[in-house]
N, C-alpha and C positions, 0 to 999 in steps of 0.2 A: 526956884526960880522957872521951872517947868510948868508950873500951875501959872504963874504969872506973865508967862511968856509961851502959849503953847503952839504957835507955829512955827518959834524959833528953829534955828540947827544949834544943836547941840555936838561939840565936836572934843573928844577925848584925844589930846595931843600928847604922843610920847615918842622915846627913841629906845633902842634897844638898852635894855638892864644894866649890861656892862659900861657903855657909854656913861650913861645916866650918872653912876656911880660916881666914875675916874671925874667926871664933870665936877659933880659936889665934892672930892677930895681936893682936885685942885681950886676950889673956890677959896681963896686966902685962908682964914683960920675956923670954915664954917665947921668942919668934922672936930676939931678941937673944941667950941664953943657947945657943940652938941656931946661931946664927951666930958666936958664939964658940969655940963648941966643935968646930964642924967648919969655921971657916976660910971660911963661905960668905957671900955676899953675900945681903940680905934675898929678893932675887927668888930666887936659888938655893936658899936656904932653901924659900921655896913649892914649887919646883921637886921637891925632895928629899920634902916631904911628901906633896904628892901622887903621884908614884910609891911612896913608902911605901904611902901607903892602899892603892893600885891593887893593888900585888902581894899585900899581906895579904888584901885580900878576894878577890884571885882565887884565892889558896892557899885560903883559907876554903871558899868555894863549890865549888872544883874538889875538895876533900878531901869533901865531903857530898855531891854531884851524885849520885853511884852507888851509895849505903847506903843501906839499909833505914831512914833515922832519922829523927825529927823535927825537922826544921829550919826555920827561918822566916827568911827573907830579909825585912827589917824597915825600910823608911823613914820614920823618926819624923814626916817633916813632910807626907807622902803619906797616911799610914795611921794612923788612930787608935789608941788602944791596943785599943780594942774591936776590932779586926780580929784580933788575935792570942790574944785570951783567950776 
């Protein structure tokens, strides 16, 4: 996408890890479906999510860190929308 839209803004939107995990656990049977599909306990699913999130965010930040692009790293709970517009 970056190569196709070199002048675009790229926004990594996230919130604190514990709030994100809590939201996933409260989202109907989302965790249960993960447990069934991956044959993991709920605690293992939470650890899987944490690693998945860390790895994904690390890849995104690493990709953009040395490029001359419009990249915004935005914590939605610490920074209001007006900090990025």
